[in-house]
Steps between C-alpha positions, in 0.01 A plus 500: 500500500343654192135431433407450136136559417357203316143613445239757590128444530219746560158439646181670608274413791170637623307505826143582399357561848668597824794719396747220582831606346672178615242284327538701179882484525496121554276459197731718291802286593304181436396636160861580413644160584220312324641633171828310539638153527870522570691187409855605425649445846663162432660643187690758710564274800241664726170409665184708548616561857803692366277776359491851638147628454454875538139615496366852479126550547333833430183572696315812618596440867844336502545524878200269544647211297602192696818430304558169682161375379578612145837317512318174576353510147844402368587133545880518456802718548611777728211742480488872576185707465477877483170692491492837326236759428305432183226274381147632491205550730160515332239630748154347510208727417399507865853589612497229765713250310753492217674273253874478564725419203862399560785462253797272563844461347673172582872493419687170516878494518776248557846541649752500216749316720770766480 
């Protein structure tokens, strides 16, 4: 099987209080998929369930991301989520809290049938 990438979307998500990298990552994925409406499946003899959705989220603390929770943001396809180091942490003036900013890349592919 060869996967052919059909589209790529990017998104950004923020957790303003609590340093919750999973919440920021989920919001980044949600932001990315809200930019698209994919309707070409019937034209190529596929359904939305045939998609392979590969997600990379970049956050300051990638080991703390609940990738299963992030995957639930995607309604269709075979989903994989990988968390990597990146994003941004903006400390509060008091130092007791921070804003967490996550970036997401959502890649959607289909099997070319070969």
